[in-house]
C-alpha positions as CSV (number, residue, x, y, z in Angstrom):
1,M,110.8,80.3,104.3
2,I,107.1,79.9,103.3
3,Y,104.3,81.3,105.5
4,K,100.9,79.6,105.1
5,T,97.7,81.2,106.2
6,Q,94.0,80.9,105.1
7,G,94.9,78.8,102.1
8,F,97.6,81.2,100.9
9,E,101.4,80.7,100.7
10,I,103.7,83.7,101.1
11,D,107.4,83.4,100.3
12,L,109.0,85.5,103.0
13,K,112.2,85.9,101.0
14,Q,110.2,88.1,98.6
15,I,109.2,90.7,101.1
16,T,110.6,94.1,100.1
17,R,109.0,96.5,102.6
18,L,107.4,96.0,106.0
19,Y,105.6,98.6,108.1
20,P,103.1,98.9,110.9
21,A,99.6,100.2,110.4
22,V,96.3,100.3,112.3
23,S,92.6,100.1,111.5
24,I,90.8,103.0,113.1
25,Q,87.3,104.3,113.7
26,A,86.8,108.1,113.6
27,G,83.6,110.0,113.1
28,G,81.7,106.9,112.3
29,E,84.0,105.8,109.5
30,R,86.7,103.1,109.4
31,A,90.1,103.5,107.8
32,Q,93.6,102.0,107.7
33,V,96.4,104.4,108.5
34,S,100.0,104.4,109.4
35,L,100.9,103.8,113.0
36,E,102.7,107.1,113.2
37,W,99.6,109.0,112.1
38,A,97.4,107.1,114.6
39,E,99.7,108.0,117.4
40,L,99.5,111.7,116.5
41,K,95.7,111.6,116.4
42,Q,95.1,109.2,119.3
43,D,92.9,111.7,121.2
44,V,90.3,111.8,118.4
45,I,90.4,108.2,117.0
46,E,89.7,104.7,118.2
47,I,92.2,102.1,117.3
48,E,90.5,98.8,116.4
49,A,93.4,96.6,115.3
50,Y,97.1,96.7,114.7
51,V,98.3,95.4,111.3
52,L,101.6,94.6,109.8
53,V,101.7,95.6,106.1
54,F,104.2,94.2,103.6
55,D,105.1,94.5,99.9
56,C,106.4,91.5,98.0
57,D,108.2,91.1,94.7
58,P,106.4,88.8,92.3
């Protein structure tokens, strides 16, 4: 199955790892961290967006 987005094509058969992450804001800085870490620190960070990260074989 081929996923097309923003001019790119991704062959979903080549995905080897899939994990949730978030973009956060803390202390005036932005970062991308694991969802698990963000849940542990939810009282001191602000979640801006949820992201699904994946690795692909070439």
